[in-house]
C-alpha positions as CSV (number, residue, x, y, z in Angstrom):
1,X,32.4,7.9,14.5
2,X,31.4,8.9,18.0
3,X,30.3,6.6,20.8
4,X,26.7,8.0,20.6
5,X,26.5,7.4,16.9
6,X,28.0,3.9,17.3
7,X,25.4,3.1,19.9
8,X,22.6,4.5,17.7
9,X,23.7,2.3,14.8
10,X,23.8,-0.8,17.1
11,X,20.3,0.0,18.4
12,X,18.9,0.4,14.9
13,X,20.3,-3.0,13.8
14,X,19.1,-4.7,16.9
15,X,15.6,-3.3,16.4
16,X,15.4,-4.6,12.9
17,X,17.6,-7.6,13.2
18,X,14.9,-10.2,13.6
19,X,12.9,-8.6,10.9
20,X,15.9,-8.7,8.5
21,X,16.4,-12.4,9.2
22,X,12.7,-13.3,8.6
23,X,12.3,-11.2,5.5
24,X,15.5,-12.5,4.0
25,X,14.5,-16.1,4.7
26,X,11.2,-15.6,2.9
27,X,12.5,-13.5,0.0
28,X,16.1,-14.3,-0.8
29,X,15.4,-16.9,-3.4
30,X,16.6,-17.7,-6.9
31,X,14.4,-15.8,-9.4
32,X,11.7,-18.2,-10.6
33,X,10.3,-18.4,-14.1
34,X,7.3,-16.1,-14.7
35,X,5.2,-16.4,-17.8
36,X,3.5,-13.2,-19.0
37,X,0.1,-13.4,-20.7
38,X,-3.3,-11.8,-20.9
39,X,-5.4,-12.0,-17.8
40,X,-9.1,-12.7,-18.6
41,X,-11.6,-11.9,-15.8
42,X,-9.0,-11.0,-13.3
43,X,-9.8,-9.7,-9.9
44,X,-8.0,-7.2,-7.6
45,X,-6.6,-7.0,-4.1
46,X,-7.2,-3.8,-2.3
47,X,-6.7,-2.8,1.3
48,X,-5.1,-0.8,4.0
49,X,-2.1,-1.5,6.2
50,X,-2.2,-0.3,9.8
51,X,0.0,-0.4,13.0
52,X,-1.6,0.1,16.4
53,X,1.5,0.0,18.6
54,X,3.9,2.8,19.8
55,X,6.3,3.9,17.0
56,X,9.8,4.1,18.4
57,X,12.3,6.7,17.4
58,X,16.1,6.6,16.9
59,X,18.4,9.5,17.7
60,X,20.7,10.6,14.9
61,X,23.9,12.4,15.8
62,X,25.9,13.3,12.6
63,X,29.5,13.7,13.4
64,X,30.7,14.6,9.9
65,X,29.4,16.6,6.9
66,X,26.9,18.3,9.1
67,X,26.5,21.1,6.6
68,X,24.9,18.5,4.2
69,X,23.6,15.9,6.6
70,X,22.0,18.2,9.2
71,X,22.3,18.3,13.0
72,X,21.1,15.9,15.8
73,X,17.5,14.8,15.5
74,X,15.0,12.1,16.4
75,X,13.5,10.0,13.6
76,X,10.6,7.6,13.7
77,X,11.4,4.0,12.6
78,X,8.2,3.9,10.6
79,X,5.7,6.4,9.2
80,X,2.3,6.0,10.8
81,X,-0.6,8.5,10.4
82,X,-3.1,9.6,13.0
83,X,-5.5,6.9,11.8
84,X,-2.8,4.2,12.3
85,X,-2.2,4.0,8.5
86,X,1.3,2.8,7.6
87,X,3.0,4.7,4.7
88,X,5.5,2.9,2.5
89,X,4.7,-0.6,3.6
90,X,5.3,-3.2,0.8
91,X,2.6,-5.7,-0.2
92,X,3.2,-8.5,-2.6
93,X,2.2,-12.0,-3.8
94,X,4.6,-14.9,-3.6
95,X,4.9,-18.0,-5.8
96,X,3.1,-16.5,-8.8
97,X,4.3,-18.1,-12.0
98,X,1.9,-16.7,-14.5
99,X,-0.1,-13.6,-15.0
100,X,-0.1,-10.0,-16.3
101,X,2.8,-8.5,-18.1
102,X,5.4,-6.5,-16.3
103,X,5.0,-2.7,-16.7
104,X,6.4,-1.4,-20.0
105,X,10.1,-0.8,-19.8
106,X,11.1,2.7,-18.9
107,X,13.7,4.4,-16.8
108,X,16.0,2.2,-14.8
109,X,15.1,2.2,-11.1
110,X,17.3,4.6,-9.1
111,X,18.7,4.8,-5.6
112,X,19.6,8.3,-4.8
113,X,21.5,9.8,-1.8
114,X,20.5,13.3,-0.9
115,X,21.1,15.2,2.3
116,X,22.6,11.9,3.7
117,X,19.4,9.9,3.2
118,X,18.4,7.2,0.8
119,X,15.7,8.3,-1.7
120,X,13.5,6.4,-1.8
121,X,14.2,4.8,1.5
122,X,11.9,1.9,0.6
123,X,11.2,0.7,-2.9
124,X,10.3,-2.4,-4.9
125,X,12.1,-3.3,-8.2
126,X,12.2,-6.2,-10.6
127,X,15.4,-8.3,-10.5
128,X,17.9,-6.6,-12.7
129,X,19.4,-3.2,-13.3
130,X,19.7,-0.4,-10.7
131,X,21.3,3.0,-10.9
132,X,23.0,4.3,-7.7
133,X,23.3,8.1,-7.5
134,X,25.1,10.6,-5.2
135,X,23.4,14.0,-5.2
136,X,25.5,15.2,-2.3
137,X,28.8,17.1,-2.4
138,X,30.3,14.5,0.0
139,X,31.5,10.9,-0.3
140,X,28.9,8.1,0.2
141,X,29.9,4.5,0.2
142,X,26.7,2.6,-0.6
143,X,26.6,-0.9,0.8
144,X,23.8,-3.3,0.0
145,X,23.2,-6.7,1.7
146,X,21.1,-9.8,1.2
147,X,21.0,-10.7,4.9
148,X,24.8,-10.5,5.7
149,X,26.0,-11.1,2.2
150,X,27.1,-8.1,0.2
151,X,25.1,-7.5,-2.9
152,X,27.2,-4.4,-3.9
153,X,29.6,-2.0,-2.3
154,X,30.1,1.2,-4.2
155,X,32.1,4.3,-3.4
156,X,30.6,7.5,-4.8
157,X,32.9,10.4,-4.0
158,X,31.5,13.0,-6.5
159,X,28.3,14.9,-6.5
160,X,26.1,13.9,-9.4
161,X,27.9,10.6,-9.8
162,X,25.9,7.6,-11.2
163,X,27.0,4.0,-11.0
164,X,25.0,1.2,-12.7
165,X,24.7,-2.1,-10.9
166,X,22.4,-5.1,-10.6
167,X,20.3,-6.9,-8.1
168,X,19.9,-10.3,-9.8
169,X,17.7,-12.3,-7.4
170,X,14.6,-11.8,-5.4
171,X,15.2,-10.8,-1.9
172,X,15.1,-8.1,0.8
173,X,18.1,-5.9,0.3
174,X,19.2,-3.7,3.3
175,X,21.1,-0.5,2.5
176,X,23.6,1.5,4.5
177,X,26.4,4.0,4.0
178,X,29.8,3.1,5.4
179,X,30.6,6.8,5.6
180,X,27.4,7.8,7.4
181,X,26.4,5.1,9.8
182,X,22.8,6.3,10.4
183,X,21.7,6.0,6.8
184,X,19.3,3.0,6.3
185,X,17.2,2.0,3.3
186,X,15.5,-1.1,1.8
187,X,15.0,-2.5,-1.7
188,X,12.6,-5.4,-2.1
189,X,13.5,-7.3,-5.3
190,X,10.5,-9.3,-6.7
191,X,10.1,-12.0,-9.4
192,X,6.5,-11.2,-10.4
193,X,4.6,-7.9,-11.0
194,X,2.0,-8.4,-8.3
195,X,3.1,-5.9,-5.7
196,X,2.3,-2.4,-4.3
197,X,3.7,0.2,-1.9
198,X,1.2,1.9,0.4
199,X,0.5,5.6,0.2
200,X,0.2,8.1,3.1
201,X,-3.3,6.7,3.7
202,X,-1.9,3.2,4.1
203,X,-3.9,2.0,1.1
204,X,-2.8,-0.2,-1.8
205,X,-4.2,-1.9,-4.9
206,X,-2.9,-4.9,-6.8
207,X,-4.9,-5.2,-10.0
208,X,-5.3,-7.9,-12.8
209,X,-4.8,-10.9,-10.5
210,X,-5.9,-14.2,-12.0
211,X,-8.7,-15.8,-10.0
212,X,-7.3,-18.3,-7.4
213,X,-5.7,-18.7,-4.0
214,X,-2.5,-16.8,-3.1
215,X,-0.1,-16.1,-0.3
216,X,0.2,-12.4,0.4
217,X,3.0,-10.8,2.4
218,X,2.9,-7.3,3.9
219,X,6.2,-6.0,5.3
220,X,7.7,-2.9,6.8
221,X,11.3,-2.9,7.9
222,X,10.6,-2.2,11.6
223,X,7.9,-4.8,12.0
224,X,9.0,-7.5,9.6
225,X,6.7,-9.5,7.3
226,X,3.1,-10.8,7.9
227,X,1.6,-13.3,5.6
228,X,-1.9,-14.5,4.9
229,X,-3.8,-16.4,2.3
230,X,-6.0,-14.5,-0.1
231,X,-8.8,-15.8,-2.4
232,X,-9.3,-13.7,-5.5
233,X,-12.6,-14.1,-7.4
234,X,-12.9,-13.4,-11.1
235,X,-13.9,-9.8,-11.8
236,X,-14.2,-8.9,-8.2
237,X,-12.2,-6.9,-5.6
238,X,-10.9,-8.6,-2.5
239,X,-10.6,-6.0,0.3
240,X,-8.2,-6.5,3.2
241,X,-7.2,-4.8,6.4
242,X,-3.7,-5.7,7.4
243,X,-2.4,-4.9,10.9
244,X,1.3,-5.1,11.2
245,X,2.8,-6.1,14.6
246,X,6.3,-5.7,16.0
247,X,8.2,-9.0,15.8
């Protein structure tokens, strides 16, 4: 790995280091019991996530597998639209022990690696199974961490390879590739189904929330988490505007 790439990786980790610590301190918890049941007269939480600061970039200088990974380039550390909307921010409620059912079981969540990038680069999953995939014709060594503790470390040398694994506890999981040091991704493992990921317009909706008072967290890997109390009234929407700030 070249000096430039090494410096780039150090800068990336320095920029998100504080955020990693804070998110992990808030999220890395044993999975608590959650009771599913019908929600009568539930409300909803809707809103928009924004960021008004300057979005920094990082310089990526691939030194291997360039035919797959591409050449040198600048990448923004977060996706922010012209109206300051933040795409792919995660919004969720904490300490919810009872409420709506989890979505019906379907396909196991996937973490793919294509053109030397994690797809998706940010996702939310229920604690449990995860399939790790390599769609590239080069070796990826996928490394996942709760803070500094390894959650899994998987070598995928073959294109089209799938390896099943698990993330068993709630927490913010940082992803990197030991073979391609610029690759970064995040998985937020949750213990209740009250969460959302913002779209390109920065908007989100969390439906079927039992009436009551809650703690809501909005997080983006560059900025780290912000939390606020939310009051949900029966049968009514609670609309929020959340401005993320660099920690």
